[in-house]
N, C-alpha and C positions, 0 to 999 in steps of 0.2 A: 193243326198239322204245320209245325214250324220247322222246316228242313234246314234253317240256318243255324239253329241253336245246338242240337245234340252233338256230342263228341263222337258219336258212332260213325263209322265209315259207311254203314248201310242203314240209313234211318228207316224206322218202321212207324206206322200209324194205324189207327183204327177209327172208323167213321160209322155212325149209326144213321140210318135213314128209314123213312116210312114207306119208301118205294119197295115193291115186291121184287123178288128175283126175276120173275118174268118181265116186269116192267123195265128193270135194269138191263136185261138182255135185249129188249126191244130198243131201248135208248142207245145201247152200244151199237146196234146195227145202224141206227141213224147217225151215230158219231163216226162210224167207219165211212159212211157215205160223204159226210161233210169234211172229213180229214183224210183224204185218200193218199196224202203224202206220207202219213205215218204208217208204220207196220204194226198190225194187231195180230196176236196169236191167242187162240182160245181153246181151252180144253175143259169142258164142263163149266165149272164155276171158277176156274182160274183164267185170268186174262193177263197177257203181257203186252205192254205198249212200248214200242221201240221208235226212235227217231229215224228219219230216212238215212239210208246208207251213205249218201253223199255228205251228211252232216256228222257222221259218226267219227269219233276220235277215241283215243285210249281212255279218256275220262268221261265219255258219254254215258249217262245213266239210262236205265230203262225202269219202267214201273211195273211191278207185279202186283196184281190185285186178286183177292180171294173173296168170293161172295158167300156169306153164311147166313142162314135164316135162324133167328132166335124164336123161342117158344112164345114170346110176348108180341109176336106179329111185327117185329121190327127186323130190319136186315142190317147185318154188320158187314162192313167191308174192311178187310185187313189189307194194308198196302206195304210195300217194301221197295225203296229205291235202291238199285244195285247197279254196279258196273256190269259190263259184258261178262257173261259167265265164264268165258275162256280166260279172260284176264283175272277174274276173281279166283278161279281155280289155280292158275299159275301163282298168284299172290299167296294163297294159302299153302301151296306146295313149297314155296320158298321159305315160308315160316316154319313148316315142318322140318325141312332140311336144316335150317339154322338152329332149331331147338335140338335136333338130334346131334348136330355138330357140337353144340355147347355142352350137352350132357356127356358126350364122348370125351371132349377135352377135359371136363371136370373129373371124370373117372380116371383118365390118364394122369392128370395133375395130382390127384389124391394118391394114386399108386406110386408115382415118382416120389412124392413127399414121404410116404411110408418107407421107401427104400433109401431115403436121404439123398436123392438126386435133385438136380436143379429143376425147378418148375417155372422158371421165368418165361420160357418160350410159350408154354401152355397158358399162362396167365395173359400174356400179350395176345395170343390167338383168341382167348375167350373175350377179351376186351374188344378185339376186332369184330368178333361175331356180334357182340352187343351193339357196336357202332353201326354195323350193317343193318341190324334189326331196327335201330332207331331211324336210320336213313330210309328204310322201307316204309316205316310209318309216316315219316315226313313226306315222302313221295306220294303216298296214298292221300294224305290230307291236302296236299297241293292240288292233286288231280280232282279230288272231291270239290274243292273250291272252284276249279276251272269248269266243272260240270254243273255248278249250281244254277246258272241261267237256264240251262236245258232242263234241269230238274224242276225249276219254277214253271217252265212252259208245260211240262207234264202235269204239274200240280193244278195249273189253270184248266187244263183239259179235264182232269178228274173232277174239279169243282163244277164244271159245266155239265158233266155227265150225271152227277148226283144231285144237282140243284133241283129241288122239287117245285120251285116256282116257275121255272122257265122250261119251255120245250126246246129241244135242239132244232135249230133251223137249218 
């Protein structure tokens, strides 16, 4: 699980362990007691780990884990590092608006060109939309890099949770 390397804005990973679901849930209870500064949310086999509110910034990631039992008596844990869901939803909504604007400008530019009207304005606007799109991506990459130390601390917590050799103290 190398969260430095992927180009994705929301890195995913999968981990297999010999610990049972029940044992993982017990270890999670112990982890909650030893890390009371973190915020844990749990719904059945889904776990969200958030950093404390006072450390939260726009780039702060959280870790979503899903525990799955395989037929071969191993347990798979799927993980996802993600920004705050409010920010991620806004980010995706902005992408949707930009895509819609780009398609609308393309349709208008095509209609104008068929009518032999000038399309310079629409071409410039489409270039502007593409530049805004690129700047959104760069903004997201910069924020992901800023949140990397916090993601690494969540990764260390995860490793402590699934380490079969040590008990959580």
